[in-house]
N, C-alpha and C positions, 0 to 999 in steps of 0.2 A: 238307757240308750236311746237315741234319737228315732224319731219314726223311720219307719225302714218304708223302702218302694222298691218294688218287683221290677227289674230290669234285666233283659235279654242280651246276652253277649256272644257273638259267635266267636270261637277261637279255632284257628288251626288244630287238627285230632293231635299232633305229637305234642303242641303246646298244652293243651289240656290235659292229656297223660301226663307230662311232667308236672304239671301243677296239682294235679290230683296224688301224685305219688308224695310230691312234698308235704301235702295237706295229710296226708295219712300218717307220716313220718313224724309230723308235729302232732299229730293226735288231735285234729281239729277238722271240722268239715270244709269240703268244697268252697262253700260259699263265704265262710269267715276267712278262708284263705285269700279269697278274690277281695274281701274288704279290706283286708291287713294291706294287701299288695298296692291297692289304689290309694288309701290311706296313706301309705309309704311313699308312693309317687305324686300325691296331690296334697301335703298338708294343708292345713287352715294359714293363710297368712298373717304375720305377725299383725297386732294392732298397732298403729300410730296412734298418738296423741296430737289432738286436732292443733295444728298451727305450731308444735313443738318438735323438736329433734333431740331424742334423750341423748343421744351421745354429746352434743354441744350444749344442752342444757344442763347437764352435769357438772358442777364446779369442779369435783375431784378429777373427771375425766380430761376437762377443757376449762381452762381459766386464763383468756387473754388473748391477746392477738397471735395471730398464726404466722411463723416464718414463711417469706414468700417460696423457699425451696424446700418446704417441707416434705411435699411428696418425692422428691428427689433425696433427700439426706435424711429420711426419717428413722432409720437405724443409728445415725450420728444423734439424733434429739432424742430419741427411747432409750438407746442403750448405750450411748456414749461410745460407739464404733462407726469408724470409716466406711462408707459403702464398699 
């Protein structure tokens, strides 16, 4: 686990009570419940390759010019369906 940093958080009484109840039901500490809640709300950003777009640089996903009406008719191009 990464190094831990003590933090003080002030919560309304009702919110803390609900959080503590959920932590007990999950059989985890209140602290771990808060860690998980924050991690779920603030996940690490996906790393981008410098100067590359993984979607457009993948020849299996993208190969060649894009039709000018792709954003409007994407279902037609992807699924052979009319919009």
